[in-house]
C-alpha positions as CSV (number, residue, x, y, z in Angstrom):
1,M,100.4,115.7,84.4
2,Q,97.7,114.1,81.7
3,N,98.2,117.7,79.8
4,G,101.8,117.3,79.6
5,Q,102.9,119.5,82.1
6,H,102.6,120.1,85.9
7,V,101.7,123.7,87.5
8,P,103.8,124.5,90.3
9,T,101.8,123.5,93.5
10,L,102.4,123.9,97.1
11,I,100.6,121.3,99.6
12,A,100.7,122.9,103.1
13,E,100.2,120.5,105.8
14,G,99.2,121.9,109.1
15,Q,98.2,120.4,112.7
16,H,94.6,121.0,111.6
17,D,94.1,120.9,107.8
18,V,96.0,120.1,104.4
19,M,95.7,123.0,101.8
20,S,97.0,123.0,98.3
21,L,97.7,126.2,96.2
22,Q,98.4,126.0,92.2
23,L,101.1,128.9,91.2
24,V,99.8,129.1,87.9
25,D,101.9,132.4,87.0
26,L,105.1,131.8,89.1
27,A,107.1,134.8,88.9
28,P,110.1,134.9,86.1
29,S,113.1,135.2,88.4
30,H,114.5,134.0,91.6
31,E,113.9,137.3,94.0
32,L,110.1,137.8,92.6
33,R,109.6,134.1,93.3
34,L,110.7,134.4,97.4
35,L,108.5,137.2,97.4
36,Q,105.6,135.6,95.8
37,M,106.0,132.5,98.1
38,Q,105.9,134.9,101.0
39,V,103.0,136.6,99.9
40,A,101.5,133.2,99.3
41,G,102.7,131.7,103.0
42,Y,101.3,135.3,104.4
43,A,97.5,135.2,102.7
44,M,97.4,131.2,103.6
45,S,98.0,132.0,106.8
46,Q,95.2,134.9,106.9
47,R,92.6,132.9,105.1
48,S,92.8,129.4,106.1
49,H,92.6,127.3,109.6
50,I,95.2,124.8,109.3
51,G,97.3,125.5,112.4
52,S,100.9,125.8,113.3
53,L,102.7,124.2,109.9
54,R,103.9,120.6,109.8
55,Q,105.4,120.1,106.6
56,L,105.2,121.6,103.1
57,F,105.7,120.1,99.6
58,F,106.5,121.9,96.3
59,M,106.2,120.3,93.1
60,S,107.5,121.7,89.7
61,E,108.9,121.4,86.3
62,A,112.4,122.2,86.2
63,W,116.1,121.5,83.9
64,M,118.5,119.4,85.4
65,S,122.1,119.0,84.0
66,T,124.5,116.1,85.0
67,Q,128.2,115.8,85.4
68,S,129.4,112.9,83.8
69,G,133.1,112.0,82.8
70,D,135.4,115.2,82.4
71,K,132.5,117.3,81.2
72,P,132.3,120.4,83.3
73,L,129.2,121.1,85.0
74,Q,127.1,123.6,83.4
75,S,123.8,125.8,84.0
76,P,121.0,123.4,82.6
77,S,119.7,126.4,80.2
78,Q,123.4,126.2,78.6
79,D,123.6,122.3,78.6
80,P,122.4,120.5,75.2
81,Q,122.2,117.8,77.5
82,R,119.7,118.8,80.0
83,I,117.0,116.7,80.9
84,E,113.0,117.8,81.8
85,V,112.5,117.0,85.4
86,L,109.8,117.1,88.1
87,T,111.0,117.7,91.0
88,I,109.1,117.1,94.7
89,A,111.0,119.4,97.6
90,N,109.3,118.5,101.5
91,L,110.2,120.8,104.0
92,K,109.6,118.9,107.6
93,L,109.2,122.0,109.9
94,Q,110.1,120.3,113.2
95,E,113.1,119.0,111.9
96,H,113.9,121.7,109.7
97,A,115.3,119.0,107.0
98,V,114.4,119.4,103.4
99,Q,114.3,116.4,101.0
100,M,113.7,115.9,97.3
101,K,112.7,113.6,94.9
102,V,113.6,114.2,91.1
103,F,111.6,112.1,88.2
104,E,112.4,112.6,84.6
105,M,109.9,113.4,82.5
106,L,109.4,111.1,79.0
107,R,108.1,112.6,76.1
108,D,107.5,110.9,72.8
109,N,109.0,112.5,69.3
110,S,106.1,114.8,69.2
111,G,106.9,116.3,72.5
112,N,103.8,114.2,74.3
113,L,104.9,113.2,77.7
114,T,104.8,109.4,78.3
115,G,105.9,108.6,81.9
116,V,108.2,109.8,84.8
117,R,111.4,107.8,86.0
118,A,112.8,108.3,89.3
119,Q,116.3,109.9,89.1
120,E,118.9,108.6,91.5
121,V,120.8,111.6,92.0
122,A,122.2,110.7,95.7
123,A,124.8,108.2,95.6
124,D,123.1,105.9,98.3
125,G,119.8,106.1,97.0
126,Q,118.3,108.1,100.0
127,P,116.4,111.2,98.8
128,I,118.2,114.3,98.4
129,S,118.9,116.7,101.3
130,G,119.2,120.3,101.2
131,E,117.8,123.7,101.3
132,S,114.7,125.3,99.4
133,P,114.8,129.2,99.8
134,L,110.8,129.1,98.0
135,L,109.7,127.2,100.7
136,E,111.2,128.4,103.3
137,A,110.1,132.2,101.9
138,F,106.6,130.6,102.5
139,V,106.9,129.6,106.0
140,A,108.5,133.1,106.6
141,G,105.1,134.8,105.1
142,F,103.0,132.4,107.0
143,L,104.7,132.8,110.4
144,F,104.7,136.3,110.0
145,G,100.5,136.3,108.9
146,Q,100.4,134.3,112.2
147,H,102.3,136.4,114.9
148,P,102.9,139.9,112.8
149,T,106.1,141.7,114.5
150,S,105.8,144.9,112.2
151,P,104.9,148.5,113.5
152,L,102.9,148.7,110.2
153,Q,100.4,145.9,111.7
């Protein structure tokens, strides 16, 4: 964050070790990012000795829109009131539960990052739960690398 941005980063905690991976060139579309995460999961299963996966974290920058009043919810890319955020998604494999924390990235008038502020998105102040297709794609690739079932292997 000292450089004003955060490279998308994946942290995998396994039974024996913890590994991290920075995705410097994140694919431009959702479909390609899913494939990229599957390949990353497969590669990590082949090149590491972390054992069975326990949990994953994925940190990345994004745009976020909020709905207020009678303003219709729109895509962040189309929302002039969008905010720049850092998201941290956590997938715990045993519970198959995804939680997310969101932090607004604060910048000065020159565009320099000056700090982050936690966003209370859930009404009860608890971490946001939901789905993370990118983390699930990583898990699929990792598991395939550990237990290949393809006739091509």
